[in-house]
ROPA-763406 format. One record per residue: residue number from 0; residue in one letter; x, y, z of N, C-alpha, C in turn. Coordinates in nm, 3 decimals. Each point is the difference from the previous one (the first is absolute). Example, Ala and Ser with C-alpha at 12.3 -4.5 7.8 and 13.67 -1.06 7.14 Angstrom:
(0 "a" (1.319 -0.569 0.780) (-0.089 0.119 0.000) (0.090 0.120 0.000))
(1 "s" (-0.035 0.105 -0.072) (0.082 0.119 0.006) (-0.077 0.109 0.073))
end
This chain:
(0 "m" (-2.231 -1.058 1.759) (-0.007 -0.051 -0.135) (-0.038 -0.147 0.006))
(1 "r" (-0.067 -0.044 -0.104) (-0.039 -0.142 -0.010) (0.090 -0.070 -0.101))
(2 "f" (0.051 -0.114 0.041) (0.084 -0.082 -0.086) (-0.063 -0.139 -0.008))
(3 "r" (-0.015 -0.051 -0.120) (-0.055 -0.134 -0.018) (0.110 -0.102 0.029))
(4 "t" (-0.030 -0.094 0.089) (0.100 -0.098 0.041) (0.040 -0.093 -0.114))
(5 "k" (-0.090 -0.021 -0.094) (0.033 -0.083 -0.116) (0.114 0.063 -0.080))
(6 "d" (-0.002 0.132 -0.013) (0.107 0.070 -0.071) (0.130 0.000 0.080))
(7 "l" (-0.011 0.019 0.131) (0.119 -0.001 0.085) (0.066 -0.138 0.002))
(8 "q" (-0.080 -0.106 -0.003) (0.053 -0.137 0.006) (0.093 -0.029 -0.116))
(9 "e" (-0.022 0.064 -0.114) (0.083 -0.024 -0.119) (0.146 0.041 0.021))
(10 "f" (0.028 0.084 0.099) (0.137 0.044 0.026) (0.079 -0.100 0.084))
(11 "f" (-0.069 -0.097 0.062) (0.065 -0.089 0.095) (0.010 -0.143 -0.052))
(12 "k" (0.106 -0.068 0.043) (0.021 -0.140 -0.038) (-0.092 -0.092 0.079))
(13 "n" (-0.018 0.027 0.130) (-0.078 -0.085 0.089) (-0.140 0.055 0.021))
(14 "k" (-0.090 -0.088 0.040) (-0.137 0.039 0.033) (0.002 0.087 0.125))
(15 "i" (-0.079 0.106 0.000) (-0.002 0.095 0.109) (-0.127 -0.017 0.083))
(16 "n" (0.013 0.006 0.131) (-0.114 0.002 0.092) (-0.035 0.148 0.022))
(17 "w" (-0.103 0.048 -0.065) (-0.032 0.143 -0.001) (-0.052 0.050 0.134))
(18 "v" (-0.063 -0.085 0.078) (-0.045 0.040 0.133) (0.122 0.032 0.087))
(19 "k" (0.100 -0.087 -0.008) (0.124 0.021 0.076) (0.074 0.123 -0.050))
(20 "v" (0.004 0.020 -0.131) (0.067 0.117 -0.058) (-0.067 0.128 0.047))
(21 "a" (-0.133 0.003 0.000) (-0.073 0.119 0.045) (0.032 0.029 0.147))
(22 "r" (0.007 -0.103 0.082) (0.032 0.019 0.142) (0.142 0.053 0.017))
(23 "e" (0.095 -0.057 -0.074) (0.140 0.043 0.012) (0.021 0.141 -0.056))
(24 "l" (-0.067 0.033 -0.110) (0.009 0.136 -0.052) (-0.054 0.100 0.100))
(25 "t" (-0.110 -0.034 0.064) (-0.058 0.089 0.100) (0.095 0.019 0.118))
(26 "e" (0.066 -0.105 0.042) (0.092 0.008 0.113) (0.128 0.076 -0.033))
(27 "k" (0.047 -0.010 -0.125) (0.133 0.051 -0.031) (0.006 0.119 -0.096))
(28 "a" (-0.105 0.024 -0.079) (0.013 0.104 -0.101) (-0.127 0.085 -0.019))
(29 "f" (-0.108 -0.063 -0.044) (-0.121 0.073 -0.037) (-0.123 -0.066 0.061))
(30 "e" (-0.101 0.081 0.029) (-0.127 -0.059 0.041) (-0.058 -0.072 -0.121))
(31 "t" (-0.031 -0.128 0.016) (-0.043 -0.082 -0.113) (-0.118 -0.087 0.040))
(32 "i" (-0.095 -0.012 -0.092) (-0.115 -0.087 0.017) (-0.005 -0.093 -0.120))
(33 "y" (-0.016 -0.131 0.027) (-0.018 -0.097 -0.108) (-0.146 -0.039 -0.006))
(34 "e" (-0.060 0.017 -0.118) (-0.142 -0.029 -0.015) (-0.032 -0.033 -0.145))
(35 "d" (-0.063 -0.114 -0.022) (-0.049 -0.040 -0.133) (0.106 0.006 -0.109))
(36 "g" (0.121 -0.045 0.029) (0.104 -0.006 -0.101) (0.071 0.132 -0.026))
(37 "y" (-0.021 0.097 0.089) (0.064 0.130 -0.015) (0.069 0.038 0.130))
(38 "l" (0.112 0.070 -0.013) (0.064 0.062 0.115) (-0.032 0.148 -0.006))
(39 "e" (-0.060 0.050 0.106) (-0.026 0.143 0.013) (0.113 0.055 0.086))
(40 "v" (0.089 0.079 -0.060) (0.122 0.044 0.067) (-0.004 0.151 0.016))
(41 "d" (0.017 0.047 0.123) (0.005 0.142 0.029) (0.146 0.044 -0.004))
(42 "i" (0.041 0.056 -0.114) (0.140 0.038 -0.020) (0.016 0.147 0.036))
(43 "l" (0.093 0.028 0.088) (0.025 0.137 0.042) (0.065 0.080 -0.114))
(44 "p" (-0.020 0.132 0.000) (0.055 0.082 -0.110) (0.151 -0.012 -0.018))
(45 "n" (0.075 -0.015 0.108) (0.145 -0.010 -0.014) (0.046 -0.134 -0.055))
(46 "r" (-0.088 -0.101 -0.006) (0.034 -0.130 -0.055) (-0.066 -0.026 -0.134))
(47 "f" (-0.079 0.096 -0.048) (-0.075 -0.022 -0.123) (0.091 -0.015 -0.121))
(48 "s" (0.113 0.068 -0.001) (0.089 -0.008 -0.117) (0.061 -0.138 -0.017))
(49 "d" (0.026 -0.072 0.108) (0.063 -0.131 -0.013) (-0.098 -0.116 0.017))
(50 "a" (-0.116 0.020 0.061) (-0.092 -0.112 0.024) (-0.139 0.026 -0.057))
(51 "g" (-0.017 0.106 -0.077) (-0.131 0.035 -0.054) (-0.033 -0.067 -0.131))
(52 "n" (0.076 -0.099 -0.038) (-0.030 -0.075 -0.123) (0.013 -0.149 0.031))
(53 "i" (-0.042 -0.082 -0.091) (-0.006 -0.145 0.026) (0.138 -0.060 0.020))
(54 "y" (0.098 0.044 -0.077) (0.135 -0.055 0.016) (0.062 0.046 0.132))
(55 "g" (-0.022 0.124 0.037) (0.051 0.052 0.127) (-0.059 -0.074 0.118))
(56 "l" (-0.131 -0.028 -0.004) (-0.062 -0.075 0.108) (0.050 -0.144 0.002))
(57 "a" (0.023 -0.059 -0.116) (0.055 -0.136 -0.006) (0.139 -0.004 0.064))
(58 "k" (0.082 0.102 -0.024) (0.132 0.005 0.062) (-0.012 0.013 0.152))
(59 "e" (-0.095 0.080 0.045) (-0.022 0.016 0.144) (-0.044 -0.133 0.064))
(60 "i" (-0.091 -0.070 -0.067) (-0.046 -0.130 0.048) (0.116 -0.099 0.003))
(61 "s" (0.084 0.004 -0.101) (0.116 -0.088 -0.007) (0.094 0.023 0.118))
(62 "l" (0.026 0.125 0.033) (0.088 0.032 0.111) (-0.058 -0.043 0.134))
(63 "i" (-0.129 0.020 0.018) (-0.064 -0.032 0.128) (-0.015 -0.150 0.019))
(64 "t" (-0.040 -0.072 -0.105) (-0.030 -0.143 0.014) (0.118 -0.090 -0.032))
(65 "g" (0.098 0.048 -0.072) (0.114 -0.083 -0.038) (-0.023 -0.079 -0.128))
(66 "n" (-0.114 0.018 -0.065) (-0.026 -0.067 -0.128) (0.074 0.074 -0.111))
(67 "k" (0.066 -0.076 -0.084) (0.078 0.059 -0.109) (-0.090 0.042 -0.116))
(68 "i" (0.037 0.110 -0.063) (-0.069 0.046 -0.120) (0.064 -0.068 -0.120))
(69 "k" (-0.084 -0.040 -0.096) (0.053 -0.060 -0.124) (0.085 0.102 -0.073))
(70 "e" (0.105 -0.047 -0.059) (0.084 0.089 -0.081) (-0.066 0.022 -0.135))
(71 "e" (-0.008 0.124 -0.037) (-0.055 0.033 -0.132) (0.113 -0.010 -0.102))
(72 "k" (-0.026 -0.069 -0.106) (0.099 -0.013 -0.106) (-0.052 0.074 -0.123))
(73 "f" (0.081 0.091 -0.046) (-0.037 0.079 -0.116) (0.090 -0.038 -0.116))
(74 "k" (-0.059 -0.009 -0.116) (0.078 -0.022 -0.120) (0.012 0.133 -0.073))
(75 "i" (0.122 0.041 -0.020) (0.025 0.126 -0.069) (0.054 -0.032 -0.137))
(76 "k" (-0.066 0.051 -0.099) (0.043 -0.021 -0.137) (0.067 0.128 -0.049))
(77 "e" (0.126 -0.014 -0.035) (0.073 0.115 -0.050) (-0.018 0.009 -0.151))
(78 "i" (-0.008 0.121 -0.047) (-0.010 0.021 -0.144) (0.125 0.072 -0.049))
(79 "n" (0.033 -0.023 -0.123) (0.120 0.060 -0.059) (-0.037 0.113 -0.093))
(80 "k" (-0.078 0.093 0.050) (-0.038 0.117 -0.080) (0.052 0.124 0.068))
(81 "k" (0.021 0.102 -0.082) (0.048 0.127 0.051) (-0.119 0.092 0.025))
(82 "f" (0.025 0.100 0.084) (-0.106 0.098 0.025) (-0.040 0.073 -0.128))
(83 "s" (0.096 0.014 -0.089) (-0.030 0.071 -0.125) (-0.100 -0.077 -0.087))
(84 "d" (-0.019 -0.127 0.027) (-0.102 -0.077 -0.072) (-0.141 0.040 0.044))
(85 "f" (-0.012 0.057 0.119) (-0.130 0.035 0.055) (-0.026 0.150 0.004))
(86 "i" (0.108 0.078 0.016) (-0.015 0.143 0.018) (0.085 0.075 -0.103))
(87 "k" (-0.058 0.104 -0.056) (0.075 0.084 -0.093) (-0.007 0.143 0.050))
(88 "i" (0.117 0.058 0.021) (0.008 0.139 0.048) (0.051 0.086 -0.113))
(89 "s" (-0.073 0.106 -0.021) (0.044 0.092 -0.108) (0.017 0.140 0.051))
end
């Protein structure tokens, strides 16, 4: 799979050396090639469920390199309406 490093960088606090990341991923987890701002990662079928998406790969990079992932902060707005305001069962 191809992952754009610009998108992956948004998950990290510090600047990432992608050549080094590609080398470390190849040594420890997946065959990886860094070329023209993209990581080409050969993810095995048994690892596709946890590393086959951009967030999963970012977590893998974080574990291998020691770079922390930014904490995502979500704002949840609660509403004071009942289900009966939206659904009517007859």
